[in-house]
N, C-alpha and C positions, 0 to 999 in steps of 0.2 A: 474867460477864466472859465467859471462857472459851466460853460457848455463842456469844458475838457474835463473836467471833473466829474460833471455827468457823464460823459461817455467812457471816461474810464471807470467809474462805477459799473454801468450797463457792462463793460468788456469783461471787468470783475464777477458780475454776477452772471453772465454767458458761463464763465471759464468755471464758475462753481459750479453752476447746472450740469455742464459737460463731467466735471471731476465727478458728479453726485449717481449720475446717470452710467457713466462706466464701473462705478464702483457697485450698483445694481449689477449690471450685467457681470462683473466678477461673481457677484454671489451666484447667480444665476448659472454660469459656467462653472463653478465650482462643486455646484449641486449637482446638475447632471454629470461632471467627471466622476464624484463620489458613486452616482447611481450607478454608472457603466464600470467603474471599477469593482463595486460589490458584485454586480453583475459577474463580470468576467472571472472574481476570484471564487464563486458559486457555482459557476461552469466548470471552471477550472478545479476545483475541489470533486466534482462529480463525477469528471471524465477518471481522476484519480481514482478517488475509490473503487472505480467500475473497473479500471484495469489491473488494480491491486487484489481487487475480488477474483478475476479471471487468472490470475496470476497465484494465486492462493489456492483457488480450487483446482487448478492445475496440478500443481504441487501436491495437494492432498490425494490426486485422482493418482500419479504415481507411485506416489508413497504406500498408496492402498496395495496397487499392482506387485510392487515390492516386495511388502510385508507377505503377500498372500501367493507369492512365489518363493519365497523364502519359506513360509509355511507350509506349501505343498511339499517343497524339498526337504525340510525336516521331518512330517509326517514319512515320507515314502523311505527314509534312510531308515527311521526310530521303527517301523514296519519290516523292512527289512534284517535290521538288525534283532528283531524279535523271533523273526523264522528264523534266522540261524540259528540262536540260541536254543530255540526250540528243536530245531534238529539235531544240533550237535553238544546241548548243556550237559551231557554225559562224558562225552569224548575231552571237553574244558576241564571238567571235574577230574578225571585220571589224569590230563596232563599237569593239571597244578599238583596233584598228590606226586605226581612221579618226582616232580620238580622239588618238591619239600623231602621227599625223602631221599633223593640222590645227596642233599648236602650233608 
C-alpha cells in the first residue's frame, strides 16, 4: 500500500513539475508574442505615417499648383481690365453720363 501511495505522490510531483514548466513556457511565449506585436504595431505606425506624409505632401503640391494657376489667371484678368480701363475710361464715363441724363 505504501508503494502505491509513494508512486501516486511521484506521479503528482511529476505532474506538478510539468504544469510549472508549462506555465513558465507560457509566460515566455506571452513575452515573445507581446514583443512581436509591439514591433508589428510600431512598423505599421511608421508605414502609415510615411504614407500619410506622402499623401499630404502630394496634396499640398497640387493645392499650391492650383492656387498658383488661379492667381496667375486672376492677375492676368486684373491686368487686362486695368489696361482696358486706362484705354477706355473716358468713353465709360461719357456712356454713364449719357445714361443718367437720358432718364
